C-alpha positions as CSV (number, residue, x, y, z in Angstrom):
1,M,-26.7,79.0,-147.2
2,S,-30.0,79.9,-148.6
3,N,-32.9,77.7,-148.6
4,L,-33.0,77.5,-152.3
5,F,-29.4,76.4,-152.6
6,K,-29.9,73.8,-149.9
7,T,-32.7,72.4,-151.5
8,F,-31.0,72.6,-155.1
9,S,-28.2,70.4,-153.4
10,T,-30.3,67.9,-151.8
11,V,-31.9,67.0,-155.0
12,I,-28.6,67.0,-156.9
13,I,-27.7,64.6,-154.1
14,F,-30.7,62.3,-154.5
15,I,-30.3,62.1,-158.1
16,L,-26.5,60.9,-157.6
17,M,-27.9,58.4,-155.0
18,S,-30.4,57.2,-157.3
19,S,-27.8,57.0,-160.2
20,C,-25.5,55.0,-158.4
21,S,-25.1,51.6,-160.0
22,F,-26.5,49.0,-158.1
23,D,-27.2,46.9,-161.2
24,K,-23.9,46.6,-162.9
25,I,-21.5,45.7,-159.9
26,S,-18.5,43.5,-160.7
27,G,-16.5,42.0,-157.9
28,F,-18.9,42.8,-155.4
29,W,-17.0,40.8,-152.5
30,S,-13.6,41.0,-153.9
31,G,-13.4,44.9,-153.6
32,S,-13.3,46.0,-157.2
33,E,-12.1,49.6,-157.9
34,D,-15.6,50.5,-159.4
35,E,-17.0,49.2,-156.1
36,K,-14.8,51.2,-154.0
37,R,-15.7,54.3,-156.0
38,R,-19.5,53.5,-155.5
39,L,-18.9,53.0,-151.8
40,E,-17.1,56.1,-151.5
41,K,-20.2,58.1,-153.2
42,I,-22.7,56.2,-150.6
43,E,-20.4,57.2,-147.7
44,N,-20.3,60.9,-148.7
45,L,-23.9,61.1,-149.3
46,L,-24.6,59.7,-145.8
47,S,-22.4,62.2,-144.3
48,N,-24.5,64.7,-142.0
49,D,-22.8,67.5,-144.0
50,N,-24.3,66.4,-147.4
51,I,-28.0,66.2,-146.1
52,Y,-30.4,68.8,-146.1
53,K,-34.0,69.0,-145.3
54,I,-35.9,69.5,-148.5
55,F,-39.4,69.2,-147.0
56,S,-41.1,70.2,-143.6
57,S,-44.3,68.5,-143.1
58,K,-46.7,71.4,-142.0
59,I,-48.4,70.8,-138.4
60,I,-52.1,70.9,-139.3
61,F,-53.3,69.6,-136.2
62,A,-52.6,71.1,-132.9
63,D,-55.8,70.9,-130.6
64,E,-56.1,69.5,-127.5
65,I,-59.8,67.8,-127.4
66,Q,-61.0,66.7,-123.9
67,S,-62.3,63.1,-123.8
68,P,-66.1,63.1,-123.6
69,Y,-66.1,59.6,-121.7
70,P,-63.4,56.8,-120.8
71,I,-62.7,54.7,-123.8
72,K,-63.6,50.9,-123.4
73,L,-60.6,48.8,-124.3
74,T,-60.2,44.9,-124.8
75,T,-58.5,42.7,-122.1
76,P,-54.8,42.7,-122.6
77,V,-53.3,39.9,-124.5
78,I,-50.1,37.8,-123.2
79,N,-47.3,38.1,-125.9
80,D,-44.5,35.7,-125.3
81,S,-42.4,36.6,-128.3
82,W,-41.8,39.3,-131.0
83,T,-40.4,37.5,-134.2
84,M,-41.0,40.1,-136.8
85,P,-41.2,43.8,-137.3
86,N,-44.8,45.2,-135.7
87,L,-45.3,41.8,-134.0
88,N,-47.4,39.8,-136.9
89,Y,-48.6,39.9,-140.4
90,Q,-51.2,42.5,-140.0
91,N,-49.1,44.6,-137.8
92,F,-51.7,44.6,-135.2
93,T,-50.2,44.8,-131.7
94,G,-53.4,45.9,-129.8
95,N,-53.4,46.1,-125.9
96,L,-50.7,44.1,-124.8
97,D,-50.2,42.6,-121.3
98,L,-47.4,44.6,-119.5
99,S,-46.6,44.1,-115.9
100,G,-45.1,47.7,-115.5
101,F,-42.1,49.6,-116.1
102,Q,-41.0,50.5,-112.5
103,S,-38.2,47.9,-112.4
104,N,-35.3,48.4,-114.9
105,F,-34.0,44.6,-115.0
106,L,-31.9,45.0,-118.4
107,K,-29.5,48.3,-119.1
108,K,-26.8,46.9,-121.5
109,K,-24.8,48.6,-124.1
110,I,-24.3,46.3,-127.0
111,G,-22.2,46.6,-130.0
112,K,-20.8,49.9,-131.7
113,N,-22.1,53.3,-132.4
114,K,-19.8,54.5,-135.0
115,F,-21.9,56.7,-137.2
116,D,-23.0,60.1,-136.3
117,I,-25.8,60.3,-138.6
118,S,-29.6,60.3,-138.4
119,K,-30.9,56.6,-138.3
120,N,-33.8,54.5,-138.7
121,S,-33.4,51.7,-136.3
122,S,-35.2,48.6,-136.4
123,A,-36.8,47.4,-132.9
124,P,-35.4,44.3,-131.4
125,L,-37.0,40.9,-131.7
126,I,-37.4,38.3,-129.0
127,K,-37.9,34.4,-129.1
128,N,-37.0,31.4,-126.8
129,N,-35.9,33.9,-124.0
130,S,-33.2,35.6,-126.5
131,I,-33.2,39.2,-127.8
132,F,-32.2,39.8,-131.3
133,L,-30.9,43.4,-132.3
134,S,-28.2,45.1,-134.5
135,D,-25.7,48.0,-134.2
136,D,-24.9,50.6,-136.9
137,V,-21.9,48.6,-138.3
138,G,-24.3,45.8,-139.2
139,T,-23.3,43.4,-136.3
140,V,-26.5,41.1,-135.5
141,F,-26.5,40.0,-131.5
142,N,-28.3,37.3,-130.0
143,I,-28.3,38.2,-126.4
144,S,-30.1,36.9,-123.1
145,F,-32.5,39.0,-120.9
146,N,-29.6,39.7,-118.4
147,G,-27.4,41.2,-121.7
148,K,-25.1,38.3,-122.2
149,I,-24.3,37.9,-125.5
150,N,-24.8,34.4,-126.8
151,W,-23.5,35.2,-130.3
152,K,-22.8,38.1,-132.7
153,K,-22.5,38.0,-136.5
154,N,-21.0,40.4,-139.1
155,I,-21.0,39.4,-142.7
156,Y,-19.5,42.8,-144.3
157,K,-16.1,42.6,-145.7
158,K,-13.3,45.4,-145.1
159,I,-14.7,47.4,-148.3
160,Y,-17.9,47.7,-146.4
161,K,-16.8,48.9,-142.8
162,K,-17.0,52.8,-143.6
163,I,-20.6,52.5,-144.6
164,Y,-23.4,52.8,-142.2
165,K,-25.5,49.8,-142.0
166,N,-29.5,49.9,-141.4
167,L,-30.5,46.4,-141.0
168,T,-34.2,45.0,-140.8
169,F,-34.8,41.5,-140.0
170,T,-37.2,38.8,-139.1
171,V,-37.4,35.2,-137.3
172,Y,-38.8,32.4,-139.4
173,K,-38.6,29.1,-138.0
174,D,-35.0,27.9,-136.8
175,N,-33.3,31.2,-138.8
176,I,-33.2,34.8,-138.7
177,Y,-33.4,36.7,-142.0
178,V,-31.5,40.3,-142.6
179,A,-31.8,42.8,-145.3
180,D,-29.9,45.9,-145.4
181,N,-29.7,49.5,-146.8
182,I,-26.9,48.2,-149.2
183,G,-28.7,45.5,-151.0
184,F,-27.7,42.3,-149.1
185,L,-30.2,39.7,-147.7
186,Y,-28.8,36.8,-145.6
187,S,-30.2,34.1,-143.5
188,I,-28.3,33.1,-140.0
189,D,-29.0,30.1,-137.9
190,L,-30.9,31.4,-134.9
191,N,-29.2,29.1,-132.3
192,T,-25.5,29.3,-133.4
193,G,-25.0,32.4,-135.2
194,E,-23.7,30.7,-138.3
195,L,-24.5,32.0,-141.9
196,N,-26.6,29.8,-144.0
197,W,-26.5,32.0,-147.2
198,V,-26.1,35.4,-148.4
199,K,-27.6,37.1,-151.4
200,N,-26.5,40.4,-153.2
201,L,-29.9,42.0,-154.5
202,L,-28.0,44.9,-155.9
203,V,-30.6,47.5,-154.9
204,P,-30.9,48.7,-151.2
205,I,-34.3,47.4,-149.1
206,N,-36.9,49.8,-148.2
207,S,-39.2,47.9,-146.4
208,H,-39.2,45.5,-143.2
209,L,-39.3,41.8,-144.1
210,K,-42.4,39.7,-144.0
211,I,-42.0,35.9,-144.3
212,Y,-45.0,33.9,-145.3
213,E,-45.3,30.4,-146.6
214,D,-41.4,29.9,-147.0
215,K,-41.4,33.0,-149.1
216,I,-39.6,36.4,-148.0
217,F,-41.4,39.8,-149.2
218,L,-40.1,43.0,-149.5
219,I,-40.0,46.4,-151.4
220,N,-36.6,47.6,-152.6
221,Q,-35.6,51.2,-153.3
222,E,-36.9,51.1,-156.7
223,N,-40.4,50.2,-155.8
224,R,-40.3,46.7,-156.9
225,V,-42.1,44.1,-154.7
226,L,-40.2,40.9,-154.3
227,A,-40.9,37.3,-153.3
228,L,-37.9,35.4,-152.7
229,N,-37.0,31.7,-151.8
230,I,-36.1,31.3,-148.1
231,E,-33.7,28.6,-149.0
232,D,-31.2,30.9,-151.2
233,G,-32.8,34.2,-151.7
234,N,-33.5,33.6,-155.3
235,K,-36.4,35.4,-156.8
236,I,-39.7,33.7,-157.0
237,W,-41.5,36.7,-158.6
238,D,-41.0,40.2,-158.9
239,L,-43.6,42.9,-159.3
240,R,-42.2,46.2,-161.0
241,T,-44.3,49.5,-159.8
242,V,-43.9,53.2,-160.7
243,T,-40.3,54.3,-159.6
244,S,-40.2,57.6,-157.8
245,F,-37.7,60.5,-158.4
246,I,-36.6,60.6,-154.8
247,K,-35.2,57.9,-152.9
248,L,-36.9,57.7,-149.7
249,Q,-34.8,56.9,-146.5
250,H,-37.3,55.5,-144.4
251,Y,-39.3,52.0,-144.7
252,L,-42.5,51.6,-146.8
253,G,-45.5,49.7,-145.4
254,M,-46.2,46.4,-146.2
255,A,-48.6,43.8,-144.3
256,I,-50.3,40.2,-145.0
257,T,-53.8,39.7,-144.5
258,K,-55.1,36.6,-142.9
259,E,-56.1,35.3,-146.2
260,G,-52.4,35.3,-147.2
261,D,-52.5,38.4,-149.7
262,L,-49.8,40.9,-149.5
263,I,-50.7,44.8,-149.1
264,A,-47.6,46.9,-150.0
265,L,-47.6,50.8,-150.3
266,T,-45.0,52.4,-152.4
267,S,-43.3,55.7,-152.4
268,T,-45.2,56.9,-154.8
269,G,-48.4,56.4,-152.6
270,D,-49.6,53.6,-154.8
271,L,-51.3,50.9,-152.6
272,Y,-51.3,47.2,-153.9
273,K,-53.2,44.0,-153.1
274,I,-51.2,41.1,-154.3
275,K,-51.5,37.4,-154.5
276,T,-48.7,36.1,-152.8
277,K,-48.3,32.9,-154.2
278,N,-47.6,34.4,-157.9
279,G,-47.5,38.2,-157.6
280,S,-50.6,38.9,-159.7
281,V,-52.4,42.2,-158.5
282,Y,-56.0,41.9,-157.4
283,W,-56.2,45.9,-157.3
284,T,-54.2,49.0,-157.1
285,L,-54.9,52.6,-156.5
286,N,-53.3,55.8,-155.4
287,A,-53.9,56.1,-151.8
288,T,-53.5,59.9,-151.4
289,G,-54.6,61.3,-154.4
290,S,-51.2,62.9,-154.9
291,L,-47.6,62.3,-154.2
292,F,-47.1,65.8,-152.7
293,K,-49.4,67.0,-150.0
294,H,-47.5,70.5,-150.0
295,D,-45.2,71.8,-152.4
296,T,-42.3,71.6,-150.0
297,D,-43.4,68.0,-148.9
298,F,-42.5,64.3,-150.5
299,F,-44.4,61.3,-149.5
300,K,-44.1,59.5,-146.0
301,A,-46.2,57.1,-144.5
302,S,-46.7,55.0,-141.5
303,E,-46.6,51.1,-141.2
304,L,-50.0,49.7,-142.5
305,T,-52.2,47.9,-139.6
306,I,-55.0,45.3,-140.8
307,N,-57.9,44.9,-138.4
308,E,-60.8,42.5,-139.5
309,N,-61.3,43.5,-143.5
310,N,-59.9,47.1,-143.1
311,L,-56.6,48.8,-143.6
312,F,-55.4,51.8,-141.5
313,F,-52.1,53.9,-142.2
314,S,-51.1,57.4,-142.2
315,A,-49.5,59.2,-145.2
316,S,-48.6,63.0,-145.7
317,A,-50.7,64.6,-143.4
318,S,-54.0,62.3,-143.3
319,T,-54.9,58.9,-141.8
320,F,-56.9,56.6,-144.0
321,S,-59.1,53.4,-143.9
322,Y,-59.5,51.0,-146.8
323,N,-61.6,48.2,-147.0
324,I,-59.0,45.6,-148.0
325,K,-61.5,43.3,-150.2
326,T,-62.6,46.1,-152.5
327,G,-59.9,48.9,-152.2
328,Y,-62.6,51.5,-151.5
329,L,-61.9,54.2,-149.1
330,N,-63.7,54.0,-145.8
331,W,-62.5,57.3,-144.6
332,K,-60.0,60.0,-144.4
333,Q,-59.0,62.2,-141.6
334,D,-56.7,65.2,-141.8
335,V,-54.2,64.2,-138.7
336,A,-51.4,61.8,-139.2
337,S,-49.5,59.0,-137.2
338,V,-45.6,58.8,-137.1
339,G,-45.8,55.4,-136.2
340,T,-47.9,52.1,-136.8
341,P,-51.5,53.0,-135.8
342,I,-52.8,51.0,-132.8
343,V,-56.2,49.6,-132.9
344,V,-58.1,48.3,-130.0
345,G,-61.7,47.6,-130.0
346,D,-63.7,50.5,-131.7
347,N,-60.7,53.1,-131.4
348,I,-57.3,53.7,-133.4
349,F,-54.5,55.4,-131.5
350,I,-52.2,57.3,-133.0
351,F,-49.4,59.9,-132.0
352,T,-48.7,62.8,-134.7
353,N,-44.9,64.1,-135.3
354,N,-45.7,67.2,-133.1
355,G,-46.4,65.1,-130.0
356,Y,-50.4,65.0,-130.0
357,F,-51.5,61.6,-128.9
358,V,-54.9,61.1,-130.7
359,N,-57.9,58.7,-130.5
360,L,-60.1,58.0,-133.6
361,E,-63.3,56.3,-133.9
362,K,-62.3,53.1,-136.1
363,N,-65.6,53.2,-138.1
364,T,-65.8,56.7,-139.1
365,G,-62.6,58.1,-138.3
366,K,-64.0,60.9,-136.0
367,I,-61.4,62.5,-133.4
368,V,-62.6,61.4,-130.0
369,W,-60.1,63.2,-127.8
370,S,-56.2,64.5,-128.2
371,T,-53.7,65.2,-126.0
372,N,-50.6,67.4,-126.2
373,A,-48.1,64.9,-124.9
374,F,-45.2,67.5,-124.9
375,K,-47.0,70.2,-123.0
376,N,-45.5,69.8,-119.9
377,L,-41.8,69.6,-121.1
378,S,-39.3,72.5,-121.3
379,K,-39.0,74.6,-124.2
380,K,-35.8,72.9,-125.1
381,K,-37.0,69.5,-124.5
382,K,-40.2,70.2,-126.6
383,E,-37.6,70.3,-129.8
384,T,-38.1,66.7,-130.6
385,F,-40.6,64.3,-132.0
386,I,-41.9,60.9,-131.4
387,T,-40.4,58.0,-133.0
388,G,-42.6,55.1,-131.8
389,F,-45.2,53.8,-129.4
390,I,-46.9,50.7,-128.2
391,M,-49.8,49.8,-125.7
392,G,-49.4,48.1,-122.7
393,S,-52.1,47.2,-120.4
394,G,-54.3,50.1,-121.1
395,K,-51.5,52.6,-121.1
396,V,-49.6,54.0,-124.2
397,Y,-45.7,54.3,-124.0
398,A,-44.4,56.8,-126.5
399,V,-40.6,57.3,-127.1
400,T,-38.8,60.3,-128.5
401,L,-35.7,61.2,-130.4
402,N,-34.2,63.2,-127.4
403,G,-34.6,60.1,-125.3
404,F,-37.9,60.3,-123.2
405,L,-40.6,57.7,-122.8
406,I,-44.1,59.4,-122.3
407,V,-46.8,57.3,-120.6
408,C,-50.4,58.2,-121.6
409,S,-53.8,56.6,-120.5
410,A,-55.4,55.0,-123.3
411,T,-58.9,55.2,-121.8
412,T,-58.7,59.0,-121.3
413,G,-55.6,60.5,-123.0
414,E,-54.5,61.9,-119.8
415,L,-50.6,62.0,-119.2
416,E,-49.3,60.1,-116.6
417,E,-45.5,60.3,-116.6
418,Y,-42.2,61.1,-118.3
419,V,-39.2,59.3,-117.9
420,K,-35.9,60.3,-119.0
421,I,-34.2,57.1,-120.8
422,G,-31.0,59.0,-121.6
423,D,-30.0,58.2,-125.4
424,S,-31.7,59.3,-128.5
425,I,-34.3,56.6,-129.5
426,T,-35.3,56.0,-133.2
427,S,-37.1,52.7,-133.0
428,S,-40.2,51.7,-131.4
429,P,-40.8,49.9,-128.2
430,I,-41.9,46.4,-128.0
431,I,-43.6,44.4,-125.1
432,S,-42.8,40.8,-124.9
433,E,-43.5,38.4,-121.6
434,K,-45.1,41.1,-119.7
435,S,-41.8,43.6,-120.1
436,L,-41.1,46.6,-122.2
437,F,-38.0,46.8,-124.2
438,I,-36.3,50.1,-125.7
439,L,-33.3,50.0,-128.1
440,T,-31.5,53.3,-128.0
441,E,-29.7,55.0,-131.0
442,N,-26.4,54.0,-129.7
443,S,-27.4,50.4,-129.2
444,K,-28.3,50.4,-125.5
445,I,-30.9,47.8,-124.7
446,Y,-33.5,48.6,-121.7
447,G,-36.0,46.1,-120.3
448,F,-38.5,47.3,-117.9
449,N,-41.4,45.4,-115.9
């Protein structure tokens, strides 16, 4: 099949996906014929046989730069819970306290691995000595640190069983709130697993959830920024932004400042600062200057990180720093991160899609040093990419799609160790209670300390 035909086929597929009616659904729970036909379309479109690569991010950074001096890091911070994606409202993880990773105290297969498709998994959450995670059929689990299942919950009726589920969730007070790639939002009692309520939002969710002052914030596939009530999921306000032609399959960036303002990045590359109380916009700008960095690329960005009055993120092939009070650009550097940038002291740590571990000066964006983390892997094993990373006690732990854990020094950038986990890893590792947790694509959870 020619590249031209692949591209044409994929565009047609995305058009069909975007035209599937999430707005005119009748008998959503009863399994009406219209709904069955709609779900069959989604199921077919999610098949690997129907998905083609219509973009290829050109590698513009492939230089190893030796560290001129050891980096000064902040003191590791003890973290005893992980209750929302990327740890907190600002997605600021920093340098977390990790006792080590030599001891593998947890290795447990949880749930099912039914769908053989490329997945965008959510990292587990941790609270009250319990781990919360999900599998690809949409079951949410509460397990202990030794792998015992405390409870599990699956809300989906028979009509949805053949559809791959990608869940994102956050813990707030005594409940866990869950959203999916079909359009459901629901609340589960944290201690019992009982369903509190379920809301059909009609359009798939395209961001992680943030809950602030009893409001649920998210971005849907139509680039609408929503604020919803935690009691029933009803809409409080709805900010309609510019929609994009192609419906992206990865999460869009969202963070909340310490002053309580929402920062959101849509799939058109537009950045918004929004008042959480009523949805009014302080400022908006196009963060990248253009939706398409290259003729064959479409927009993809990292999560947003807030530190002090500055916002850091990567989009297309660059990393940006913006002043969140004014919306002014501080700097731009032509090297991009595949995961959430880590800010520690005067430094920003990122990983590129081709495996380069890079340290940038926080105030200028200047590259201090860079290391090719894949250089000691065999040629076959290099055919992968970084899927997430975290810093623990001065070392950065990065995971790959082909199941490796790569350990690097954050002070010098030097490679220290490769560990073969075994299974494909599609979510970022987390650190809680001085332990490192990794969730693989087939719902196997590992714990190291």
